[in-house]
N, C-alpha and C positions, 0 to 999 in steps of 0.2 A: 276426456276431461283433463284440464291442466293439473299437474301435480306440483311437487316442490320445485323451487328455484334454487339451484346449486350455483354458487359463485366460486370460481377459482381466480385468485390474483397471483400471478407468478412474477417474481423478481429475479432477473439474471444479474447477480452481483459479481463483478469481475474487474480486476485490474491486471494489466500485463505484467510479466516479471520485469522488475526495474533494477535488480542488483547488478553492480559491476561484476562481470564474470571472473575477474581476477581477484578482487578484494572480497566479494560476497556482500558488499555493503551498498545501500542505496545512497547515491551522492545527492548533494543539494540541487534542487531543481528550481531555478529562480522564477519560473512561470507559476509555481505553486505558492509563492510568497503570500502572506507572511509565514507559511508553514515550510518545513524543511523539504518536503516532496509531495507529490500528488497522492500517494498512499495515505500519508498522514493527514492531508487536508480533507480528503473524501471520507476518511474514517471519522474525523471530527464532525463533518457536516451530514453524514449519512449513516454509516454502518453502526456507530455507537448510539446515536439518537434512536435508531429503529429498535435497539434492544431494550430501551426504556423510554418509550415515547409518552408524552404528556397529553392527557385529556383535561381541558379546562372548562369551567362554566362560563356563563355569559358575562361574568365580572372579571374573567381572566385568572380565576383561582384554580389551582390544581385539584382535581377530584379523583384522578385515577392514573396509574402508571401502567403502560401496556408494552409487552414485548411483542412487537409486530410479527416476529418470526414464528410465534405460536399460531398465527392466523393465516399467514400467506404461504403459498408454495414458493420454494426458492432453490436456487443453486448458487454456490460460491465457487469461483475459480480456485483450484488447488494452490496456485501461486499466491493468491490473495489470502487464503486461509493460513498459509505458511507465515505470511507477514503478520497477520492478526495474532496468531499463536505466540509469536516472538515479541511483538511490540505492543499489542493491545490485548493481553490475556483475559481481562474481564469481559470485554466484548466478545472475544472468541468463545469463552465458556457459556455465555448467554445464548449464543447462536446454537451451540450443541445442545444445550438444555431445552431450547424451544423445540428441537426435533424430538427429544424424548417425550415432552409433554404432548406433542401432536400425535405421537403413536398411541399414547394412553387415551386420547380423546377420540381418535378417528380410526385407529387400527393400522394406519399407515403414516409414516413420517412425512413431514413437509419438505424435507431436504431431498434434492436430486443430485446425482453425480454429474460431473462434467469432464469432457475430454481434457487431457491434462493442461496443456499450455495454449489453448485457444488457436490451434492450427486449423486451417480450412481443410476439412477432412477429404472432400472430393479431389482436392489438388495434391494431397499427400501421397507419398509412395505407399504401397500396400503394407510394407513393414512398419512404417511410421504410423499409419492409420491404426494398425492393430496395437502397437505399443501405446499410443495415445489413449486408447480405450482401456487397456490394462492398467496403465498408470493412474488414470482417472478413477477406476474402480478400486484399486489398492489404496489410493489416497482417501477415498470416501470411507472404506472399511476401517482404516486406521483411526479416522477422526470420529465418525458417527457410530462405529462399533455395530454395524449391521450391513446387510446386503442392500444395495439400491435396486429399486424397481425401474426407475427411469434415468435417462441420461440426457443432459443438455448438449446439443451440438453447437459448436462455435458459429455464431451468426446464423444459426439454424441451417447451415449449409449441408446439403444431403444429396446423395445419388444412390444408385442401386448397390454399388459395392460397399458403401458406408452402411446402408441398412443391413446387408448380409452380415457384415462384421458385428454389428450390434446384436443381431439375433444370435449369432454364434457365441457371443459373450454373455448371453443370458438376459439382455435388456428387454423389458416388457413393453415400454412405451417411450415415445418422444413427443416433443411439442414443436409445432411448425406454424408458419404463416399460411393463411388460406390461399395466398397467391402462388404457393408452391404446388398446389393440387391441380392436376390436369382434368380429372373426371372422377365421378363417384356413382355408386348405385347400391341398391339393396343387396344384402348378402344372399337372399333367397332367390335372386335372379332379377331380370328386368334389363332395360337398356341403360347404357352409360349416359350420364348427364355431364356436360362440360362444367368445370369448376369456375370460380371458387365454390367450395361446398358450404352449406350452412354450418355454423360453428357451435350450434346448440347441442351437439351429439358427438360421441366418439366414432372413430373409424378403424377398420382393420385394413392393413396393407400386406399383401402377399409378396414374398420375396423368394428367390431360389433356395434360401437357407431356412425359410419358415416365415411365420406371421409375426407382425408387430403392431401394437395399437398406436394410434396417432390422435392427438387433440389439436385442433386448429384454433388459434385465438381470434377473438372478435377484432377485426382490423380497425374499425372506427373508434371503439373505446380505447384500444391500446394506443392508437395514434394520439388520441386526445390526452391521455396520461403523459405521453412523451413530449408532445409539441403544442398542446392547446390549453395548458394551465388548468386541466381538470382537477388537479390536486389542491386548488385554492379553496374548495368548498366541498365538504364531505356530503352534504345534503344533495347538491347538484350531481355529484358523482353517483350517489345511490339512485337518484332519479334516472340517470342515464342507464344504469345497470337494469333497473326495472323496465325501462322502455325497451331495451334490447331483449329482455325476456318476453315481453309482450309480442315482439315481432316473430317469435318462434311459432311454427305451425305444428309442433309436436304435441301429441297427447301424452299425458304423464309428465314425468320429471324433465326439466329443461336445464341446460347448462349455459352460464355466461362466463366466458373465460377471457381474462384480461392479462396481457403479457407485455412487459417492457423491461428496459434496463433498470436494475434495482437502484441505480444512482439517481433516478428520477425522484425517489422518495427522500429528498433532503438536500441533495447536491445540485441537481439541475433545477429543482423546484424547492426553494427555501421553505422549511417547515412542512414539506410534503409528508414527512413521517407522521406528523400530528394529524393531518388529514386522513391518512391511512388508518391510524389508531382509532379515530372517531368513527370512521366508516365501519371498521370491523366490530367495534364494541357497542356502537349505538345505532347508526343509521340503517345498516343491513338487518340487524335483528328486529328493529322497529317495523320493517317492511316484510318481515317473515321470510327473509332470504337467508340461506344457510351457506356459510363459507366452508369449503372443503379443500382437498388437495387431489391431484390426478390419480394417485394410487387408490385412495379411498373411493373416489367416484367410479373408477373403472371396475373395481371389485363388485360394485352394486349395479353398474349399468354397462353391460357388455355391448360391444358394437353390433348394430343391426345393419350397418352399411360398410361397404369396402371402398377404398380410395386408390386411385392410381396417380402417382406423382409425376410432375413434369420431368422429362429426362435432362433438359438443358442442352446447350450446345455440345455436341460430341459426347453426350452422356455424362457431362461434368456436373450436372445437377443445378440446384437453385439455392438461394439464401434469402433471408428476410430483409437485408439491407442493400441489395443490388437488384435493379430492375433488369439486369442482363445476365442472369444466372449467377455465376461466381466470377465474372470478369473483373469485378472491383479489386480482386487480389492478384490480377495478372495482366490487365490491359488498361489503356486509357479509355474506359467505357463511358465516362461522363459522371459517374457517381463519385463524390468526394465530400470532404467536410473541412471547413476552415480555410479555404483558399481565397485568393483575390481574383478579380476579373481578369480574364485572359490566361490564367494559369492552366497548365496541362498536367496530366499524369502519365506521360509517355515513359517516365522512369520506372513504372511498375514492372513492365515486361523484362527489361534487362536486370532489374534487381532480383526477380525470381530466377532468371536464368543464371545469374551469378551464384545464387545459393544452390541451385540445382547442379551447377558445375562443381561446386565444392562437395556436394553430396556424392556426386559420381566418383570423386577421388577418395573420400574418407570411408565410404561404405565397403568397397572391396578391401581397403586396408584393414578395416575393423574385422571383416570376416576372415581374412588371411591370417592376421596376427592373433585374432581371438581364438582360432583353432589351435594355436600353440599352447594356450593356457586353459581353455574352456571346452567342456564337452559340446555345448551348443551355444555359440556366442549370442544368437538372437533370442533364445529363450532366457539367457542370462540377462540380456538387456531389458526384457519385459519384467524381470524380477528386481532389477537394480533400484527401482523407485523406493524400495524399503530402506535402502541405504541413504537415499536422498532425504527421506523422512526421518531416518534414525529411529524407526519404529518397526517392530518391537525392540526392546533391549536385546543386545546380542545379535542384531540383524546382520552385521557384517560377517561375523563368524559363521552364522547359518548360511549366508549367501555363498561364501567360499567353500564351505563343506559340501553344499549341494552342487555347485557348478564347476569347481576347479578340477582339471584333469589330474589323475593320480600321478602322471609323469610330468607335470608342469615344472618349468625351471624355477630356480630358487627365488627369483625376483618377481614372482607371479603377482603378488598383491598390488604393488606399485604399477606394474604393467597393465593389470586389469582396470585399475582405477583410471589410468590415462585413457584407455580405450572407452570406458563407459562414460567418462566425463566428455570426451570428444563427441560421443553420440548424443549425450544430453544437450550439449550446446548446439549440436547439429539439428536438434529438433526445436530448441528455443528460438533459433534464427528464423523459423517459419511462423512465429506468432503473428496472428492476423492483423494486429494494429499497425504493423510496419507498412501495410499497403492501404489502410483504411483512410488515412488523412490526405491532405492536399499536396504535401511536398516531401521530397526525399530527405530534406534536411531536418525534418521534424524529430522530436525526441524518440518516437517509437521506431522509426526507420533506422536511426542511428543506433538505437539499442540493439536492434536485430543484427546490425553489422558488427557490433561488439561481440555478440554471441558467435557469429560466423568466424570472426578473427580469432577468438579463443579456441574454437574447434580446429581451425587450421593450424594454430600454434601447437596444439596437442598432437595433431597429425604429424607435424614436423618432428616433434620430440620422439614420437614412436618410430617414424620411418627414417629420420635423419635427413629428410629432404622436404622442400616446400610442397604444400598441398593446395596452394591457393592461386595458381597461375590462371586458371579458367575464371575463377571468381573475380580476380582483379581485372581481367579483360572485359568482363561484362559490367563491372562497376564503373569502369571508365566510360561506358556507353550510356550510363544512367545520369541524366542531367537534372540538376535542381532548377526550380523556377527562379531562384535567387542567384543572380550573377556572382555575387561575392562568395557563395557556397560552392560553386563549381559543380563537379560531378561526383559520383560515388567514390571514385578512387581518391579524389582530393579530400572528401569527408573521412575516408578511411585513415588517411595520413594525418589529418588535422584534429579529428574529433574522436577517433576510435583508438588508434594505436597509442596515443599519449596516455590513455587510461589504463594501459596494460601494466601489470606489476610482475615482471620477471624477477628471478631471485636477486640479481644485482641491484635492481631498483628497490626491492624490498629491503636489502641491506642498507642502502642509502637512506631510505625513509626511516628505518629503525634508528639509525645513528643520529639523524637530525632530531627525531622525537626524543631520544634519550638525552640529548643535550638540552632541549627545551624543558624537559621534566626534571632536570637537575639530578640525574642518576637514578631516578625511580624506575628501575628496570622491570620489564614485563617479558614473559617468555613466549608470547604469541603476537603475531601481527598479520591480520587479514589472511588467515588460512595457512600461515607459515609458523613453524616452530623456530624460535631464536635461541641460540646458545652463545653468550658473550664470553670470549676467552680473555680479552684484554680491552681495557678502556682507559684512555688518558685524555684529560681536558686541561686546557690552559686559557687564560683570559688576559687581555691587555689592550688598553687604548680603545675601548668600545668594541673590540672584536673577541670572538671565541674561536678556538681551534680544537678539534677533537680527533683522536685516532682510535680506531676500533679494529679488533679481529673477532669475527663472529661467524658462526655457522647458521645458514638459513636453509630450512628444509620444508617443502610443501607437505602438509599433513596427509593429503590423499595421494598425490601423484609423485611425491618424493623428488620433485625438482629442487635444485639447490646446490649448495657447496659452501666452502669456507672462504670468506672474503676479508680483505683489508680495506677499511674505509677511512678516508680523511675528509673532514668536514670543516669548512670555514664559514662562519656567520658573522656579519657585521652590520653597521648602520646603512642607511639608504637602501634597505631591502636587498642587500648583497648576500648571496648564499652560493656556495659551491660544494658539491659532494662528489668525491672521486673514489671510484671503486675498482678493485682489481682482485683477481684470484690470489689467495694467500699462497706464498711460496715458502717451501722449507728453508730454514736457516736464514730467512730474511725478516728483519724486524719491521714493525709498523713505523709510520712516520712519527717524528717528535713534534708535538704541538708547539712547544716553546720555540723551536727552530722555524716552524711555519710562521709564527707571529713575528719573530725577529726579521724574517725576510719581508714580511708585509710592511713592517715599520720602515725598513730600509728602501724597499723598491716599489711598494704599493700593492693594492689588492690584486690587480690583474697579473702582475708579475708572479706573485705568490701562487695564484691559481695556475699559471702556466707551468710552474715548476712541478706542481702536483699532477697536472694533466699528463706530463711526460711519463710519469711513473704509473698511470692508471689506465685501465681498459675502458672504463665508462665514466662519463661526466653527467651529472644531473644538476640543473639549476632550479631555482625556485619554481619556475613554471612547469617543470617536469614532475613535480611531486603531486600527490593527490590533493583535491580541493580542501579536504579537511586539514591536511598537514599544512598546506599553504596558509589557511586561515590562522592556524596556531603560530606559524612563523611570523606572519605579518603582525598578528596581535602582540607577540613578544617583542618584536622590533619597534613597534609603535608605542608600546607602553610608556617608555620614558618620555616621549614627545607628548603623549596625551596627559601624562601626569603633570608635565610642565605647563601645558595649556590650562589644565584644571586649576593649578595654583595661580596662574595669571588671571584667569577669569574670576576666581574667588576674590582676589585682591581688588579687581575692578568692582565687583559686587559690594564687598565690604567698604571700599573707599567711597562708593557712591550710594550707599544705602539711604543717606539723608535725602537724596533726590527721589528715590523710590517712595520714601515715606511722605515726601512733600507732594508728589504727583498723585498718589492714591486718592486722597480726599477730593482732589480736583477732577478726577476721572479722565486725566489726559494720558494718552499712550506714551510710552517711553520712546525717546528718539530712536529712530531705526538703527543707527550704528551701534547702539548699546544693547539692542535686543539679543543678538547671538550670544554675547558674553554673559549677560544677566540670565538668559535662558539656560545656558550650559551650567553655570554655577548654581542657579536656582534649582535646576533639576537634580543636581548632585546633593544639594542641601535637603531638598524635599524628600528624595528617596532615602537618605540617611535618617531623617526624622521619622519616616514611616517605619523603617526597620527597627529603630530603637524603641518605638512605641508599641510594638506588637504584643509584648508580654502584658503591658498595661491595658491593651485594647482601647487606647485613647489616642486618636489622631488629631486632636485639637490643634496642636502647634503646626502640624503639616497642613491641615486644612486652612489655617490662617495665612500661611505662606502662599499656598496655591491661590487663595482668594485675592491677595494683594497683587500677585503677578498677573492674574487674569484681568483685573481692572486695568492694568497697564498694557494689556494686549501682548503679554510675553508668554509664548507657548511652553508648556512643561512636558518633558519626556517622562511619562508615568509608567512605562512598561515594567521597570524593575519593581516599583511599588505595587503595581497590580499583581505581579507574580507572588510577591511576599504576602500580601493580604489574602489573596486567594488560597495560597498554601496554608496560611494560619487558620482561615475559616474552615477549611477542610479538616485540619487537625482537630480543631475545637468540636466540630460536628461529630466526627468519628469518636472522640472522647465522650461526648454527651450520649451517643447511642450505646456505647459500651458501659459507661458508668455515669448516669445522669446526675448532675449536681447544679443547684441553682446558680452558683457563682459562675460556672462555665457557660450556662445559658445566657446570663446577662452580659458576659464578656463577648460572646458571639454576636448578640444583638447590637451591642455598642460598636463593635468593629464593623459590622455590616452597614449600620446607619452612617458611620463616618465615611466609609468607603463610597457609599452612594452620594453623600453630600459633596465629596471632593470630585466625583466624576470618574472613579476608577472603573474599568471595564471588567467587572467581576463576572465570572461564569455562574450566575445565580441558578440557571436551569439545572446544572448538575447538583448543586446543593439542595434545590427544591425536590428533585427526584430522590436523592439519598434519604432525605427526611420523610418524604411522602411514602416510600416503601416501608418505613418502620413506624410511622406515627401511631397507628392504632394499637399495635402490640406494645409500644413503649408506654403509652398512656395507661393501657390496661395493666401492665406490670407495675407501674408506679402507684396505682390505686389498690393493688392487691395486698390485703392485710397479712397474707401468708409469706410475703417476700421478706428476706433478711432485713431486719431493721424496721419492718412494718411499712404501712402505706406512706407515700410522700406526695400529698396533694399539692403542696406549694411548688414542688419541682414540676409536677404535671401542669399546673397553671402556667408556669414560666415557659414550658415547652410549647404549650398551645399558643402563647403570645409570640414565641419565636416562629411557629408555623404560620401565624397570621402575617408576620413581617415578611416571610418568604412567599406569601400569597398562596398558601394552601387552604383548601376548604377544611374548616375545623368544626363544622356543626356536629359531626358524629363524635368527635373527641369531647366536645362540650357536653353532649348528652350523656356520655359515659361518666363525666365528673358530676353532673347533676344527679344521675342515678345513684352514684356512690354516696 
C-alpha cells in the first residue's frame, strides 16, 4: 500500500573563490554590472531573497515571509560562506539559523558540508583530496556548530578512492546523478540490474573502506528546474512532483528528490525563490506531501538496495555535468558552456598539466622545508584551515603549539605561513570552474592562474629560485579561442601578473593613496602592515609630488622591507611612482626640487630623473583597479566641476526655453539635451537630498516632470540611493519606536518616490515590515504598554502596510477586536 510521499529539494549554492590572492579583495567584474562583482549580484538576486522569500495572494499582497533554507536541503561552498559572513552578515545569519530550525523540526539539519574549494575530487592528488574533505568538514563545524552527516562532492564527481576517503572521514551519505550508477540490486540478494536506478529510494554502496548511503536525484524534475522554467509556477511544480511519486512502484513511503544549482532559485530564474517558498508553504502541504532532508529521511528509511557506481575511464569516475566521466576538467570532450560556434576546449589539457607541473615542484618543497619547522607538514596542512577561518579565537597560537617542532628555527611562524599559503593557493588553482566554461580567457580560468602564480611566487620566496618553469611551458601550449587573448602564457603576463602586489608595489600604492587622501594615514593595505617614517608633499602648477619612507610588511608571510617612494601626480592622467629600497644615510627625494625640475624640463624629464634613482617604476595602469578609479576620479574632479558649472549656466540661461516648450510638449533640441540633462540631474539629486528630512519631494518631482516632457533623461541613481536609505531609516525607527509622524513621513516619501519613478527596493521594505507587522500592531493595542494603547499609531501603520502591499486583514481584525 502506498505510504507517505517525502520530498527533498536540494540546492547546491556555490561561487568560486574570487579574491585577488595578493590583496585578498574581489576586484570589480564588469560582466556583473551594475553590481561590483558576481558574488554581490547573485547574493542580491538569489541568496538574500531565499532567506526571506515573499508569498503573495492573488492581488499581489504579501501574506507570508518564508526562509526557504528552513525547508530545503542545501550546501554552501565554504568560499561563498566566507564572503557572505564578511559582506552580507544578515543573510549569513539567516542561513545558519535555518539549519538550527530544521534540526528542531526534523532531527537532522538541512545543511550539508562541501569539499572546500570545489576541486574535482577524482582528479585530485590523494593528499589534496583528503585535505579538501578535512577543510570542508572543519569549515562546516566552525559555522554550523555540529558534525555533518553528508557531504556535497563538487560536480558530484566521484570514484572509488573518493568514496573511501569520505567513509574514512565519517561521512554517512552523498547525493549523485542517476546517470552515475552502473547497476543496482536488493541487499538481500538477487541479480544486478543495469542503471540508472529508480530514484524513489536510498541505496547502499560498498567500498573497501566501508559502506556509504547514496540518494540519486530525479533527473527529469531536476533538469526541469534548471533548464525548463519549472520555477515559474509552484502549482505545476507540485503537480510534477506528485506525478513522479505516482510513477514509483514501491509499497510504503516514497521519495521524490530534486537537485539543482541553488542559483536557479532567483538568479537563473527570476523570482524562483518565491516559487520555491509557495511550493514549500502551500502547494506541497495541500497535496499531503512532506518536505524533508537526506539525513532525516535516511534515519527512518534504511536502504534495501545496494548500488555499484560507474568506474569511468581509467577509474577516474563520473560527474553530473559531463557525459564523458570527468573529462570536462581535463580534455576537449565537447561539454562546455558559453562558447561560440567552432570553439574548442583543447586548452583544458595543457592548463591542467601546467598546474600539475607546478604541484610537482611545490609539494616536494613543502615537505622538505616543512620538516624543518613542523612535526608533520601534511597533518599541519589539514589543520591550517582553522587559521584561514580565524576560528576559534586563538587558532594561530593553538596551531603552532600543536604542530611546531621544538627545535624549529626562530623565524618559524613566517616560514610556516609561507609554506601553508603556498599550499592553499596550490589547491585553489584547481577550482573546477577554471575548466567548466568555453574559453581559457574566461574569468574563472584566469582566476585559477592567479592562484597558481601566487603559489609559485611563495615557492620562490621559500626556495630562492623560480618554481614555475614547467607551468609556464604548458601554459604556452594552452591556446585561447580568441586570437587577441593568445595563449596561457600571454594571459599570465597580461592579466595575471599585473594583479600581483609585491611589497614594492604595495609601497607605491600606499604612497599614491596617501596623497589622494590628503594625509589621512592608515596602517594597513591589502594584508600589509604599513609604518610611515617620513612623508613630504608639495604642489605646484596642477602637479603634486610626494616623498615617503615607509616599511611594508606582509601580515602573514612577513614579505616586505623599508622603501623610499617618490610619486608625481598631474593633469592628463599622468602618474609615476618610483620605489627603491631605503639606504642608510641617504635622504628621501625633495618634492619641491621634483616640481621645479618638472616646471623647467617637463613631466617626462622629471620622471626620468626619478627613474635613475629607483629600482621599480609603477604607472597608473600598474596600480589596482580600485586605486586607478580613485586616481582618475581625483584628476577628473576639476574638469567635471568645470563642466558642471558650464552646463548649469546653459540650463539657467535657457530655462525660458524649457518653460516655453513644456506646455507645447515639444522635445528639447538634441544639441541641448546632454547639457540640460547633466545640469538637470545635478539639480534634481540636490533637491531630493535637501528634501529628505521634510519627506516632501514636490519640487524634485516638478523638475523631473518638466524634463520628462522635453524628453530629457535624468540620472536618478543618487536620488534613488538617498531615498531608499532614508525610507529604511524611517522604517527601522518606526519598528523600534512607532510614532504617527514618522509613519506619515514614510508614506509621503514613498508616494513621492513612486510618482517620480525612482527604482526603490520596495521588496526589502515590504519584508522588513511584514516580519514585524502582527507583533507591532498587537503591542500598540496593549493597554499594559508604557504610555497605554496607541490605536492611532496602529491605524497609521496598517495604512503604511497597505501602501507597501501587505495583506492587512489580520491586523484590522486585531484592531476591531480591541
